Every structure is written in structure tokens, then in C-alpha cells.
matplotlib code that plots the C-alpha trace (Angstrom):
import matplotlib.pyplot as plt

x = [188.7, 191.3, 193.1, 193.2, 189.2, 189.6, 191.9, 189.8, 186.7, 188.9, 189.8, 186.6, 185.3, 187.9, 187.3, 183.6, 184.8, 184.0, 186.4, 186.2, 189.0, 187.7, 189.7, 188.1, 185.8, 182.8, 183.5, 184.4, 181.0, 179.4, 180.9, 180.7, 176.8, 176.6, 178.7, 175.9, 173.3, 174.8, 174.9, 171.2, 169.7, 171.9, 170.3, 166.9, 167.3, 168.6, 166.2, 162.8, 163.7, 165.9, 164.7, 161.2, 161.4, 163.5, 160.6, 158.0, 159.6, 160.3, 156.6, 155.5, 157.6, 155.6, 159.1, 159.0, 162.3, 161.9, 158.8, 161.0, 163.6, 161.4, 159.6, 162.9, 164.0, 167.5, 168.2, 166.8, 169.1, 172.0, 171.3, 172.3, 175.7, 175.4, 175.4, 178.4, 180.5, 179.6, 180.5, 183.6, 184.8, 183.8, 184.6, 188.2, 188.3, 187.1, 189.1, 192.4, 193.7, 192.3, 193.6, 192.6, 188.7, 189.0, 190.4, 187.7, 184.8, 186.4, 186.6, 182.7, 181.9, 183.9, 181.6, 178.7, 179.7, 180.2, 176.8, 175.0, 176.7, 176.1, 172.4, 171.8, 173.7, 171.1, 168.2, 169.9, 170.1, 166.7, 165.2, 167.4, 165.8, 162.4, 162.7, 163.8, 160.8, 158.9, 160.6, 160.1, 164.1, 163.8, 162.2, 165.4, 168.3, 168.5, 168.7, 167.7, 170.9, 173.4, 171.5, 172.2, 175.9, 176.9, 175.1, 177.4, 180.3, 179.4, 179.0, 182.4, 184.1, 182.4, 183.3, 187.0, 187.1, 185.1, 187.5, 190.5, 189.1, 188.2, 191.8, 193.7, 195.0, 195.4, 192.6, 195.2, 196.6, 193.3, 192.6, 196.4, 194.8, 191.8, 193.5, 194.0, 189.9, 189.3, 188.2, 186.0, 184.6, 183.8, 182.4, 180.0, 178.9, 178.6, 175.1, 175.6, 178.3, 177.0, 173.5, 175.3, 177.4, 174.0, 172.3, 174.6, 174.3, 170.3, 170.9, 173.1, 171.3, 168.0, 167.0, 164.1, 162.7, 160.2, 156.8, 157.9, 155.8, 158.3, 157.8, 160.3, 158.8, 161.7, 161.2, 157.3, 157.2, 154.7, 153.6, 155.1, 158.4, 158.1, 161.6, 164.8, 167.5, 171.3, 170.2, 167.0, 164.1, 160.7, 158.0, 154.3, 152.4, 148.9, 147.7, 149.2, 151.8, 155.4, 158.3, 161.7, 164.2, 168.2, 169.2, 172.0, 169.6, 168.0, 171.3, 172.3, 168.9, 166.3, 162.8, 160.2, 159.9, 156.4, 157.7, 158.0, 154.8, 153.0, 155.1, 154.1, 150.3, 149.5, 149.0, 149.0, 146.6, 147.8, 145.0, 143.6, 140.2, 140.1, 137.7, 136.4, 137.8, 135.1, 132.7, 135.0, 133.6, 132.7, 129.9, 126.9, 125.1, 122.3, 124.6, 126.8, 123.1, 122.7, 126.1, 125.9, 123.3, 126.1, 127.6, 131.4, 130.5, 129.5, 132.8, 134.6, 133.1, 133.9, 137.5, 137.9, 136.7, 139.0, 141.9, 140.6, 141.8, 138.8, 138.9, 138.7, 135.8, 134.8, 134.8, 133.2, 136.6, 138.3, 134.9, 134.9, 138.7, 138.0, 134.9, 137.1, 139.5, 137.1, 135.3, 138.8, 139.7, 136.5, 137.2, 137.7, 140.1, 142.4, 145.7, 145.6, 149.3, 150.8, 151.1, 147.5, 147.1, 144.5, 145.8, 145.5, 148.1, 149.2, 146.3, 146.3, 144.5, 142.3, 141.3, 142.3, 143.6, 142.5, 145.1, 144.0, 147.2, 146.6, 147.4, 144.6, 144.9, 144.5, 147.4, 145.7, 145.0, 141.7, 140.8, 142.5, 141.2, 137.8, 138.1, 140.0, 137.1, 134.4, 136.4, 136.4, 132.6, 131.7, 133.9, 132.7, 129.0, 129.6, 131.3, 127.6, 126.7, 129.4, 128.5, 131.7, 131.9, 134.5, 136.2, 136.3, 137.2, 134.2, 132.3, 130.9, 127.5, 128.6, 129.6, 126.2, 124.4, 125.8, 123.1, 124.2, 124.3, 121.3, 121.9, 121.4, 120.1, 119.6, 123.3, 124.6, 123.2]
y = [0.0, 2.5, 4.2, 7.7, 7.5, 6.7, 9.4, 12.1, 11.2, 11.2, 14.6, 16.2, 14.9, 16.8, 19.9, 19.9, 18.9, 15.1, 13.4, 9.5, 7.9, 6.4, 6.4, 3.5, 0.7, 2.6, 5.3, 2.2, 0.8, 4.0, 4.6, 1.3, 1.7, 5.0, 3.6, 1.1, 3.7, 5.7, 2.7, 1.9, 5.4, 5.5, 2.0, 3.3, 6.4, 4.3, 1.7, 3.8, 6.9, 6.5, 3.0, 3.7, 6.5, 4.5, 1.7, 4.0, 5.3, 2.1, 1.1, 3.9, 3.9, 0.4, -0.9, -4.9, -5.0, -2.6, -4.2, -7.4, -5.7, -4.5, -7.8, -9.7, -7.1, -6.4, -3.0, -3.8, -6.8, -4.5, -2.0, -4.5, -3.4, -0.1, -0.5, -2.9, -0.1, 2.7, 0.5, -0.6, 3.1, 3.8, 1.0, 1.2, 4.7, 4.0, 0.9, 2.2, 1.1, -2.3, -4.3, -7.8, -6.5, -4.3, -7.2, -9.8, -6.9, -5.9, -10.2, -9.9, -7.2, -8.6, -11.6, -9.5, -7.5, -11.2, -12.3, -9.6, -9.2, -13.0, -12.5, -9.2, -11.2, -14.0, -11.9, -10.0, -13.3, -14.6, -11.3, -11.5, -15.3, -13.7, -11.0, -13.8, -16.1, -13.2, -12.1, -16.0, -15.9, -19.2, -20.8, -20.8, -20.7, -22.3, -19.4, -21.1, -23.5, -20.7, -18.5, -22.0, -22.1, -18.0, -18.9, -21.8, -19.7, -16.8, -19.0, -20.6, -17.3, -16.0, -19.0, -19.1, -15.2, -15.7, -18.4, -16.4, -13.5, -16.0, -17.3, -13.9, -15.6, -14.7, -15.9, -17.5, -19.7, -21.6, -21.6, -23.1, -26.2, -26.4, -28.5, -31.6, -31.5, -31.4, -34.9, -35.1, -31.8, -33.8, -36.4, -34.4, -32.3, -34.9, -34.4, -30.5, -31.0, -33.3, -31.0, -28.0, -29.7, -31.3, -28.2, -26.6, -29.3, -29.1, -25.4, -25.6, -28.5, -27.0, -30.3, -29.0, -25.9, -24.7, -25.3, -28.4, -31.8, -34.6, -37.9, -40.5, -43.6, -44.4, -42.2, -41.8, -38.7, -37.6, -33.7, -30.2, -28.8, -26.5, -25.8, -26.5, -26.1, -27.0, -30.8, -31.8, -30.8, -30.5, -32.1, -31.7, -34.9, -34.5, -36.2, -33.6, -35.0, -33.9, -36.0, -34.9, -36.2, -35.8, -32.9, -35.6, -38.2, -36.1, -36.5, -40.0, -41.6, -41.4, -39.2, -38.1, -34.3, -32.9, -29.8, -30.1, -31.8, -28.5, -26.1, -28.0, -27.6, -31.0, -34.0, -37.5, -40.1, -43.5, -46.2, -49.1, -50.8, -54.6, -55.9, -59.6, -61.3, -63.4, -60.3, -59.2, -60.0, -58.7, -56.8, -57.3, -54.5, -54.5, -53.8, -51.3, -49.5, -49.4, -48.2, -45.6, -44.0, -43.0, -39.9, -39.9, -43.5, -42.9, -40.9, -43.8, -46.4, -44.4, -43.8, -47.7, -48.9, -46.7, -48.2, -51.8, -54.8, -55.6, -59.0, -57.8, -57.3, -54.4, -55.6, -54.0, -53.4, -51.4, -49.2, -48.9, -47.5, -45.2, -43.8, -43.3, -41.6, -39.5, -38.6, -37.7, -35.5, -33.1, -33.0, -29.8, -31.0, -32.9, -31.6, -32.1, -31.0, -33.5, -37.3, -39.1, -42.5, -45.1, -48.3, -52.0, -53.6, -57.2, -59.6, -60.8, -63.6, -60.8, -59.6, -57.2, -54.0, -50.6, -48.0, -44.5, -42.5, -38.6, -35.4, -33.4, -29.4, -29.0, -30.1, -29.5, -32.8, -32.8, -31.2, -33.7, -36.4, -35.4, -35.4, -38.8, -40.1, -38.4, -39.8, -43.5, -43.2, -42.5, -45.2, -47.9, -46.8, -46.9, -50.1, -52.6, -50.3, -51.7, -55.5, -55.6, -56.0, -55.2, -58.1, -58.3, -61.7, -63.8, -62.5, -64.6, -63.6, -65.0, -68.3, -68.8, -68.1, -71.2, -74.0, -77.5, -79.9, -82.3, -86.0, -88.8, -91.5, -94.0, -93.6, -93.4, -96.8]
z = [33.0, 31.9, 34.8, 32.9, 32.9, 36.7, 37.6, 35.3, 37.5, 40.7, 39.5, 38.6, 41.9, 43.8, 42.0, 43.5, 46.8, 47.1, 48.5, 47.6, 49.4, 52.9, 55.8, 57.6, 57.2, 57.9, 55.1, 52.9, 53.1, 52.8, 49.4, 48.3, 49.0, 47.5, 44.4, 44.0, 44.4, 41.7, 39.5, 40.0, 39.4, 36.4, 35.0, 36.0, 34.0, 31.1, 31.2, 32.1, 30.9, 27.5, 26.4, 27.0, 24.7, 21.7, 22.3, 22.0, 18.6, 17.3, 18.0, 16.2, 13.1, 12.4, 10.9, 11.4, 12.5, 15.2, 16.7, 16.7, 18.4, 21.3, 21.4, 22.1, 24.5, 23.1, 24.3, 27.7, 28.0, 26.8, 29.2, 32.1, 31.3, 32.5, 36.2, 35.5, 33.7, 36.5, 39.2, 37.2, 36.9, 40.6, 42.7, 42.0, 43.2, 46.5, 47.4, 45.9, 49.3, 49.4, 46.4, 47.4, 47.5, 44.7, 42.6, 43.7, 42.9, 39.6, 38.6, 39.5, 37.6, 34.6, 34.8, 34.8, 31.8, 30.3, 31.0, 29.8, 26.5, 25.9, 26.9, 24.6, 21.7, 22.1, 22.2, 18.9, 17.1, 18.3, 16.9, 13.4, 13.4, 13.8, 11.2, 9.0, 9.3, 8.9, 5.5, 4.6, 4.3, 6.5, 3.5, 1.3, 3.9, 7.2, 9.3, 12.7, 12.1, 11.6, 14.5, 16.7, 15.5, 16.5, 19.8, 20.6, 19.4, 21.4, 24.4, 24.1, 23.7, 26.5, 28.6, 27.8, 28.8, 31.9, 33.2, 31.9, 34.4, 37.4, 36.8, 36.2, 33.1, 29.6, 27.3, 24.9, 27.8, 27.9, 23.9, 24.0, 25.8, 23.7, 20.9, 23.8, 24.5, 20.6, 20.6, 23.6, 22.1, 19.0, 20.8, 22.7, 20.0, 17.4, 16.5, 16.7, 14.3, 12.0, 11.8, 11.0, 7.9, 7.4, 7.3, 5.2, 2.5, 2.8, 2.1, -0.6, -2.6, -1.6, -0.3, 2.1, 3.0, 5.9, 4.5, 2.6, 2.8, 2.9, 3.6, 5.6, 6.5, 8.5, 11.2, 10.8, 9.1, 6.7, 6.8, 6.5, 7.6, 10.6, 11.5, 10.4, 13.2, 13.9, 15.0, 14.1, 11.3, 12.9, 10.9, 11.7, 10.4, 9.0, 12.1, 14.1, 15.9, 15.5, 14.3, 15.0, 12.4, 12.8, 10.2, 9.1, 8.3, 5.6, 4.1, 4.8, 4.3, 1.6, 1.9, -0.5, -1.0, -2.4, -3.4, -7.1, -7.4, -5.3, -7.4, -11.0, -10.0, -10.6, -8.6, -10.1, -9.9, -10.5, -9.7, -11.5, -11.5, -11.7, -14.4, -14.6, -17.3, -17.9, -18.6, -21.7, -25.1, -28.2, -29.2, -32.0, -33.7, -31.2, -28.2, -30.3, -30.7, -26.8, -26.1, -28.6, -26.2, -23.6, -24.0, -25.9, -27.0, -30.8, -31.4, -29.5, -31.4, -35.0, -33.8, -32.9, -36.0, -38.3, -36.3, -36.3, -38.5, -41.1, -39.3, -36.0, -33.7, -31.4, -27.8, -24.9, -23.2, -25.9, -26.0, -22.5, -22.4, -25.0, -23.0, -20.1, -22.0, -23.4, -20.1, -18.5, -21.9, -20.8, -17.0, -15.6, -12.9, -15.2, -16.7, -20.2, -20.7, -18.4, -18.9, -19.7, -19.7, -19.9, -20.2, -19.9, -17.5, -17.5, -16.1, -12.7, -10.9, -9.9, -13.0, -16.0, -14.4, -16.1, -15.2, -14.9, -14.9, -15.2, -13.0, -11.2, -11.5, -7.5, -5.2, -2.0, -0.3, 0.3, -3.3, -5.0, -3.0, -3.4, -7.4, -7.2, -5.4, -7.9, -10.9, -9.6, -8.3, -11.8, -13.3, -11.0, -11.9, -15.6, -15.8, -15.8, -18.6, -21.0, -19.8, -17.6, -13.9, -11.4, -9.8, -5.9, -3.9, -2.7, 0.2, 2.9, 1.5, -1.8, -0.4, 1.5, -1.6, -3.4, -3.5, -2.1, -5.1, -5.1, -4.2, -6.3, -3.8, -6.0, -7.6, -4.2, -3.3]

ax = plt.figure().add_subplot(projection="3d")
ax.plot(x, y, z, "-o")
ax.set_aspect("equal")
plt.show()
């Protein structure tokens, strides 16, 4: 603290008849206690008087930042510097002739100031991060990563200044030796440094945001991002478990981000039904009349006949595919402006796959699954009406239903 300020204080006190130059150990102790009492009273007046009024005013303003500042007690933690400042002004006046004790107390008070400033800075950064979350700024920028980085920088600056105070050396002296420890710093804070660089890349390329649905099988992650910090990305999986992924892993490894799907408003159905190839056949006029009683089928048959070669016959699988297409065209939950396919895939030993490749207009998981289930419930129920059968592997009941071949005893003899 400036000697001029202390001299002014001493002059003012002498003017009002207060002599703060102790003459013995008892008077020294008394004046020290008196200084502590003055510092405490000053702190109480600021903490429970001024700050209480300021906090009340901030709450009444209904401003988001005001309530957050009050919640994180930023001013309360900053007010802890008041006693240290008061003692730093008064103690040297009392201990003017006790240089060693005065120097020791001065160092303690300086450390007090450093710790109080670091704590208040941390509280302010936490409040800033909270405000960013409320205003949804964290969805676009890794605010928490920057907050954690600033905390780390403040901690190191405070640590260097504290060491310089303890050893009574200039901070430049300790900073000059920092280069020697760079290798150790890089080793100890490898994940932090990689995480920070990855956080910048994730933000610049808009790879992930808070609220995105990502899937990363390598780490068992499949859910919504809850937090992007300096070193990790926290994912809340759909089974309510939490997976913490190193931030740099999202840059180095591949993962699926479903954000584009959610923003597009359409979620894909890509599923096939296997048709027993033995049930595929041409249909005659009688079967054609029977199928014509099904909705959409008359128009489908007419359309197929217009495109068929005159020597080609009408098959039940072609009518079935046309029916599925017409059925999905009028479905209220299917996007007609996105990719729309009902197609045959390459035959397999399990049958002929008929693939449905369409988009549902509701991206919410439960609703999407409900629409998909309703569609395939209908498809499975309609398959037998076209003289077709869905393939399934023989079950135990199918094997038990096979009758053994009769034995010809005469031939066996």
C-alpha cells in the first residue's frame, strides 16, 4: 500500500488526538486488535449493509444477469478484500518500528487479497457461464471451455504472484523459469490442452452443440449432449446413463450427429420385408377382380397395365409394390418432398426384400417409432391378401408338424 496514503491516515488520526505509535508490546497488541476490529466492522457494514441493498435492488430489477450475480455471490466474495485492504492500511502504521513482523503480516494480507480476487473472479466466470446457458449461447459456442481456460490462466497468474510475495521476488523472476518447466506442463496438462484445441475446432466447424443427439459406439454414447467442457463432452444416453467423452476424441474419431436430421423435420424409415419367393406368381382375371376390392389396387393395376409389355403378365408382387407406394403416398405422417422409394432388393436365401425408404415428418423418437410400427403392422397384415407370404425361418413347431414318411415293410424286406 502507498506510503503517502498511510502518512495521510496517520496525520488525520494525529489531528483528532489518536496516537497509533505503540510504546510497548501491550500497546502494540492492543492496537493490532483494534485494527482487526475496525477491519471487521468495515466488512460487516459493506457485507450486510451495502451489498444487501445492492442484491435487493438486483432482485427487484428482474434482470437475468442480476439474479445470476446474486446466486453466485460475486459481490460477497469480492467484499472479502475489504478487511485485507483496511488492515493493509492500518497495520504498517502500528508496526512502523517492527519491520520483521510488519513484513510478515503484509505478506499474509497480500496472499489474502490474491485468494479473494481469484475466488471472486471464479464466481464472476461461473455467473457468466450461467447467463450464457440461460440465453442459449452455449448451444453455439463452447462457453464452458473458455470459462475453464480463463480459470486455469487466473490460477497460474495468482500462483506465480503468490510465490513471488512469499519469497519477496519479482514475478518476472519466476516467469523466466517457466520455459524450463514447459515440457512438464505439457505432460501434466495434455488432456486440458488437447481438449481446449478440440473445443475450438468443434466450435469453429459447428461439429457439436449442447442439445445435439450424437452416437459414438466406441465410447458407448448414444444420446443428447448435456455439457461441452474444456476436456470432456458429457452425453446423457437414452437409458439415462451418462458417458463422458474426451473432447479431442470427437475430432480424432468418427461419430454420428443427428442434428441435421432433427433440423430437416424428417426422419428416415429404411426397413425391408422379406417375401417368400415361392408365393410370387402371375394372377389371372379372377384373382385380379378379387384384388380390385382392396383400396388403391384398381388404380395400381391400371397403371401397371399401361407400362407392361403386351406379352408380359401381371404379378402379385408388382401389384403389392404398387399398393404399398399408393398407401404411403396418402399417409399423413410421410414426407412427400423427401426421398420416397418402395423397391425390390437383390434376392437372398431368406426371400425377396421389399424395402421401404421414406421419411416420417416427426423426428421425435417415440413418435417416429410409433409411425414406423403402424406402417409395418399394416404391411404384414396386407401381405396374405395378395397371395404372398412373409419369410421366416422354420420354428420348432414347424418341424414338429412334419409327418414322418410311411415305411413300406415289403420293400424294406
